[in-house]
C-alpha positions in Angstrom: -14.4 12.1 -2.7 -12.4 10.7 0.1 -12.8 7.3 1.7 -11.0 5.5 4.4 -10.0 1.8 4.4 -9.1 -0.1 7.6 -6.3 -2.7 7.3 -5.8 -5.1 10.1 -2.3 -6.6 9.9 -1.2 -10.0 11.3 2.5 -9.9 11.9 5.4 -7.4 11.8 5.8 -7.4 8.1 2.5 -8.1 6.2 1.5 -7.2 2.7 -2.2 -7.1 2.3 -3.8 -7.0 -1.3 -6.2 -4.1 -1.2 -6.9 -4.1 -5.0 -10.6 -5.2 -4.7 -11.4 -2.8 -1.9 -10.0 0.1 -3.7 -11.9 -0.9 -6.9 -15.0 -1.2 -4.8 -14.6 2.5 -3.7 -14.0 3.6 -7.3 -17.2 1.8 -8.3 -19.1 3.5 -5.3 -17.7 7.0 -6.5 -19.5 6.7 -9.9 -16.5 8.3 -11.5 -15.7 6.8 -14.8 -12.5 8.9 -15.8 -10.2 10.2 -13.2 -7.4 9.4 -10.8 -7.3 7.3 -7.7 -4.9 8.6 -5.1 -4.0 6.3 -2.4 -2.1 7.6 0.8 -1.0 5.7 3.9 -0.7 8.2 6.8 1.8 6.1 9.0 5.6 6.3 9.2 6.2 2.5 9.5 3.8 1.5 6.6 3.3 2.0 2.9 1.7 1.1 -0.4 3.0 -0.3 -3.5 1.8 -1.8 -6.8 3.3 -5.1 -7.9 2.3 -8.6 -9.2 -0.5 -10.0 -7.2 -1.1 -13.3 -9.4 1.9 -15.2 -7.8 2.0 -15.1 -3.9 5.7 -15.8 -4.2 6.4 -12.3 -5.6 5.3 -10.7 -2.2 7.4 -13.3 -0.4 10.5 -12.3 -2.3 9.8 -8.6 -1.8 9.5 -9.2 2.0 12.6 -11.4 2.3 14.7 -9.0 0.1 13.6 -6.0 2.2 14.5 -7.8 5.4 18.1 -8.7 4.0 18.6 -5.0 3.0 17.3 -3.5 6.1 17.3 -6.1 8.9 15.2 -5.6 12.1 18.3 -5.6 14.4 21.0 -3.3 13.4 23.1 -0.4 14.7 20.1 2.1 14.6 20.0 5.1 16.8 16.1 5.3 17.0 15.1 4.7 20.5 11.8 2.9 19.9 13.6 0.0 18.2 11.6 0.2 15.0 14.2 2.1 12.9 14.1 -0.8 10.1 10.3 -0.2 9.7 10.8 3.5 9.1 13.5 2.8 6.6 11.5 0.2 4.8 8.5 2.8 4.7 10.7 5.4 2.9 11.9 2.9 0.4 8.6 1.7 -0.4 6.7 5.0 -0.2 3.4 6.0 1.4 1.3 7.0 -1.8 0.4 6.2 -5.4 -1.7 7.2 -8.2 -3.7 5.1 -10.5 -5.6 6.4 -13.5 -9.3 5.4 -13.8 -10.9 4.7 -17.3 -14.4 3.5 -17.8 -14.8 3.2 -14.2 -11.9 0.8 -13.6 -8.4 1.1 -12.1 -5.9 1.0 -15.1 -3.8 -1.6 -13.5 -1.6 -3.9 -15.6 -2.8 -7.6 -16.1 -0.8 -8.9 -13.2 -0.7 -5.8 -10.9 -2.5 -5.5 -7.6 -2.3 -2.8 -4.8 -0.7 -3.8 -1.6 -0.8 -2.2 1.8 2.7 -2.9 3.4 3.1 -3.1 7.2 6.4 -3.1 8.6 5.8 -2.6 12.4 2.6 -4.9 13.1 0.6 -6.3 14.0 -1.7 -3.1 14.0 -4.8 -1.6 12.8 -4.1 0.8 10.0 -5.8 3.4 7.9 -5.5 3.9 4.2 -6.8 7.2 2.7 -8.4 6.9 -0.9 -9.2 10.0 -2.9 -11.0 9.7 -6.2 -10.8 12.7 -8.4 -12.9 13.1 -11.6 -11.3 14.5 -14.9 -12.3 17.9 -15.5 -12.1 17.9 -19.3 
């Protein structure tokens, strides 16, 4: 089963918690045991799992990525968004989460974040739910 999730970002760098939306898609699938595959088909965005209980964590992540890969640098990419491409490579564009008893097997403090690095934009997240065959 494949579903699409639309994410509308508000600024150049924007981390949107999509945990509830992904769990809703798992619920709708009716699959109790399997894998949830999340893929972002964009070269200047990504997806990651990290703490979603304390909002300061995503601020720390954003500020650290900006220090490591500043928007303005000696980049050769003509479009001017090389930093966004580099951040996407570092964060990654996909993740897998096991499903057990119909629930994503995330840790107590974990959430799923869509990571925008070249916004604001309307983006797409592809979610594939696969049932265990055993």
